[in-house]
Backbone as numpy.savetxt, mean C-alpha at the origin, in Angstrom:
# Nx Ny Nz CAx CAy CAz Cx Cy Cz
-14.36 -9.28 -7.15 -14.04 -9.08 -5.73 -13.36 -8.19 -6.04
-13.53 -6.80 -4.71 -12.22 -6.02 -4.60 -12.42 -5.73 -3.47
-11.21 -5.21 -2.79 -11.20 -4.55 -1.42 -10.94 -4.04 -0.85
-10.71 -2.61 0.01 -9.85 -1.65 0.44 -9.55 -1.83 1.59
-7.52 -1.69 1.49 -6.80 -2.03 2.32 -6.37 -1.51 2.91
-5.55 -0.95 4.54 -4.84 0.11 4.70 -3.45 -0.42 4.77
-2.46 -0.51 4.35 -1.16 -0.83 5.45 -0.79 0.64 4.59
1.06 0.70 5.72 1.98 2.12 5.36 0.99 3.89 6.01
0.09 3.66 6.42 -0.09 4.80 6.85 -1.73 5.49 5.06
-1.55 4.64 4.69 -2.30 5.40 2.81 -3.36 3.61 3.11
-4.33 3.65 2.09 -5.40 2.68 1.59 -4.87 2.64 -0.25
-5.59 1.27 -0.57 -5.73 1.02 -1.65 -6.63 -0.09 -1.95
-7.32 -0.09 -3.52 -8.10 -0.54 -3.57 -7.46 -1.76 -4.60
-7.63 -2.89 -4.43 -7.14 -4.43 -4.90 -7.95 -5.18 -5.31
-7.59 -5.94 -6.45 -8.45 -7.23 -6.39 -7.43 -8.42 -6.86
-8.28 -9.41 -6.64 -7.67 -10.45 -7.01 -6.74 -10.37 -8.28
-5.28 -10.77 -7.92 -4.64 -11.14 -8.97 -3.99 -9.49 -9.90
-3.91 -8.63 -9.02 -3.34 -7.65 -9.80 -2.20 -7.39 -8.78
-1.09 -6.44 -9.39 0.18 -6.01 -8.67 0.06 -4.90 -8.14
0.19 -4.49 -7.14 -0.15 -3.40 -6.24 1.60 -2.67 -5.59
1.78 -1.53 -5.57 2.90 -0.68 -5.04 2.97 0.08 -4.01
2.67 -0.83 -2.37 2.96 -0.70 -1.04 3.43 0.19 -1.00
3.15 0.16 0.42 4.84 1.44 1.29 5.63 -0.06 1.48
6.98 -0.36 1.79 8.24 -0.88 2.37 7.68 -1.92 3.60
7.45 -3.22 2.94 7.15 -4.05 4.28 8.66 -4.73 4.47
8.73 -5.35 5.78 10.24 -6.33 6.00 9.56 -7.99 5.51
9.70 -8.21 4.19 9.52 -9.35 3.75 10.50 -9.46 2.77
10.77 -10.80 2.61 12.00 -11.41 1.87 11.17 -11.21 0.34
11.45 -11.27 -0.79 10.68 -11.78 -1.80 10.06 -12.77 -2.23
9.01 -12.44 -2.80 8.88 -14.06 -2.69 7.63 -15.16 -1.25
7.88 -14.44 -0.31 7.15 -14.82 0.77 5.68 -13.85 0.67
4.81 -15.20 1.16 3.32 -14.37 1.14 2.90 -13.92 2.39
2.36 -12.68 2.45 2.16 -11.54 3.39 0.51 -12.17 3.23
-0.04 -11.08 4.63 -1.61 -10.56 4.64 -1.43 -9.63 4.94
-2.74 -9.06 4.64 -3.51 -7.41 4.90 -4.59 -8.16 5.79
-4.18 -7.88 6.93 -5.76 -7.52 8.06 -6.45 -6.21 8.43
-5.98 -5.68 8.17 -7.10 -3.83 7.83 -7.47 -3.75 6.92
-8.97 -4.37 6.45 -9.38 -4.34 5.74 -10.68 -3.56 5.94
-10.50 -2.45 5.15 -11.78 -1.29 5.29 -13.01 -2.29 4.62
-13.28 -2.44 3.66 -14.21 -2.45 2.67 -14.16 -3.49 2.06
-14.97 -4.93 2.00 -15.14 -6.18 0.27 -16.42 -5.70 -0.30
-16.21 -6.27 -1.39 -17.33 -5.58 -2.24 -17.22 -6.53 -3.37
-18.73 -7.25 -4.16 -18.47 -8.12 -5.03 -19.86 -7.97 -5.67
-19.71 -6.72 -6.40 -21.13 -6.92 -7.54 -21.00 -5.96 -6.64
-22.63 -6.08 -6.61 -23.42 -5.08 -6.13 -23.82 -4.81 -4.66
-23.14 -6.23 -4.08 -22.54 -6.87 -2.52 -21.34 -6.01 -1.82
-22.10 -5.24 -0.62 -20.70 -4.33 -0.15 -20.97 -4.72 1.28
-19.48 -4.77 2.05 -19.68 -4.97 2.99 -18.56 -3.80 3.97
-18.54 -3.33 4.41 -17.97 -1.82 5.06 -17.58 -1.84 6.67
-16.73 -2.05 7.43 -16.72 -2.09 8.00 -16.82 -0.78 9.09
-16.39 -0.92 10.51 -16.58 0.71 11.38 -15.75 -0.40 12.60
-14.16 0.18 12.35 -13.42 0.66 11.08 -13.23 -0.45 10.09
-12.86 -1.89 11.12 -12.30 -2.93 9.88 -13.68 -3.51 9.95
-13.45 -4.68 8.72 -14.64 -6.00 8.67 -14.16 -6.87 9.32
-15.38 -7.36 9.81 -14.59 -8.46 10.41 -13.79 -10.39 10.14
-13.20 -10.61 10.23 -12.41 -11.88 9.91 -11.96 -12.08 8.41
-12.27 -10.65 7.79 -11.70 -10.45 6.36 -10.29 -10.31 6.19
-9.19 -10.79 5.19 -8.45 -10.55 4.90 -8.07 -10.55 3.83
-6.62 -10.18 3.54 -5.99 -10.35 1.95 -4.90 -10.78 1.60
-5.03 -12.03 1.16 -2.74 -12.57 0.85 -2.69 -11.74 -0.34
-1.32 -12.02 -0.25 -0.28 -11.75 -1.53 0.48 -12.00 -1.38
1.42 -12.53 -2.30 3.03 -12.62 -2.42 4.05 -11.30 -2.64
4.78 -11.36 -2.26 5.94 -9.77 -2.86 6.86 -10.88 -4.22
6.72 -9.65 -4.94 7.19 -9.85 -5.95 8.47 -9.13 -5.94
8.33 -7.89 -5.31 10.38 -6.73 -5.58 9.91 -5.89 -4.64
11.65 -5.17 -3.79 11.54 -4.42 -3.49 12.02 -2.98 -4.42
11.55 -2.00 -4.16 12.71 -0.59 -5.15 12.60 0.85 -4.62
12.50 1.86 -5.14 12.62 3.08 -4.68 12.11 3.33 -6.02
11.43 4.71 -4.91 10.35 5.68 -6.84 11.05 6.81 -6.87
10.76 7.67 -7.84 11.33 8.02 -8.26 11.63 9.40 -7.46
12.86 10.14 -7.71 13.62 10.96 -6.54 12.75 12.22 -7.00
12.56 12.46 -5.43 11.50 13.36 -5.23 12.77 15.44 -5.14
13.06 16.07 -5.76 14.20 17.43 -5.12 13.33 18.18 -4.45
13.78 19.25 -3.46 13.25 19.37 -2.35 14.67 20.98 -2.46
13.82 21.97 -2.90 14.79 23.36 -2.99 14.03 24.38 -1.78
14.82 24.97 -0.57 14.80 25.92 -0.03 15.18 27.08 -0.46
14.77 28.52 0.03 15.37 29.63 -0.52 15.05 30.78 0.62
15.93 31.46 0.52 15.38 32.53 2.01 15.76 33.53 0.33
15.14 34.39 0.41 15.51 35.08 -0.10 16.41 36.62 0.35
17.64 36.77 -0.59 18.47 38.28 0.61 19.08 37.71 1.22
19.16 36.16 1.93 19.30 36.16 3.55 21.36 35.15 2.79
21.18 34.48 1.75 22.05 33.56 0.73 21.77 32.73 1.56
20.78 32.09 1.37 20.65 31.09 1.93 19.60 29.86 0.49
20.34 28.79 0.42 20.11 27.94 -0.33 20.26 26.22 -0.15
19.19 25.42 0.11 19.65 24.10 0.32 18.88 23.18 -0.77
19.73 22.66 -0.97 18.78 21.18 -1.52 18.58 20.24 -1.37
17.94 19.46 -1.47 18.07 18.15 -1.15 17.30 17.31 -2.13
17.08 15.78 -1.74 16.79 15.11 -2.46 16.37 13.65 -1.24
14.72 13.03 -2.12 14.24 12.28 -1.35 13.88 10.88 -2.63
14.35 9.78 -1.95 13.46 8.48 -2.43 12.78 7.60 -2.18
11.70 7.33 -2.21 10.53 6.73 -0.91 11.13 5.21 -2.28
10.79 4.07 -0.52 11.19 2.73 -0.92 9.54 2.07 -0.96
9.53 1.35 -1.51 8.25 0.79 -1.93 8.32 -1.30 -1.90
6.97 -1.76 -2.06 7.04 -2.89 -2.06 6.07 -3.71 -3.19
6.48 -4.07 -4.34 5.87 -4.94 -4.90 5.14 -5.65 -5.08
3.89 -5.87 -4.61 3.25 -7.27 -4.09 1.91 -7.80 -5.38
1.18 -9.06 -5.39 0.64 -9.57 -5.82 -0.02 -9.63 -5.25
-1.47 -9.51 -5.45 -2.51 -10.14 -4.36 -3.27 -11.16 -5.31
-3.30 -12.35 -4.12 -4.01 -13.57 -4.45 -4.99 -13.95 -4.24
-5.32 -14.01 -2.83 -7.29 -13.98 -2.62 -7.22 -12.68 -1.28
-8.70 -13.16 -2.02 -9.06 -11.90 -0.71 -10.32 -12.65 -0.24
-10.29 -13.11 1.22 -11.09 -13.78 2.38 -12.71 -12.82 3.24
-13.29 -13.27 2.37 -14.67 -12.06 2.98 -14.28 -11.76 4.56
-14.53 -13.31 5.20 -14.65 -13.12 6.83 -15.76 -13.82 6.61
-16.72 -13.07 7.89 -18.07 -13.46 8.20 -19.18 -13.03 8.04
């Protein structure tokens, strides 16, 4: 069984038992979280697509840890204007383990 969830402005295809890095969540390590915005639930040939969400569907997960991704370097240059700017960014993430997918009604 798999599901497509929406969290942090992104969509993820998840299945039970896998580990996923999602956008940062305000939850402690070891805490249980649930994702209520389930867009689709599938099991083999049976697929339920929401409009926009599947009614009663829920994905339960456990927080494994928090971290920061690789550095992205931003370099801006205006030629002949004596302007250069270097900037960096590291996006935070939360690693979760998918425990259960509740299909709902």
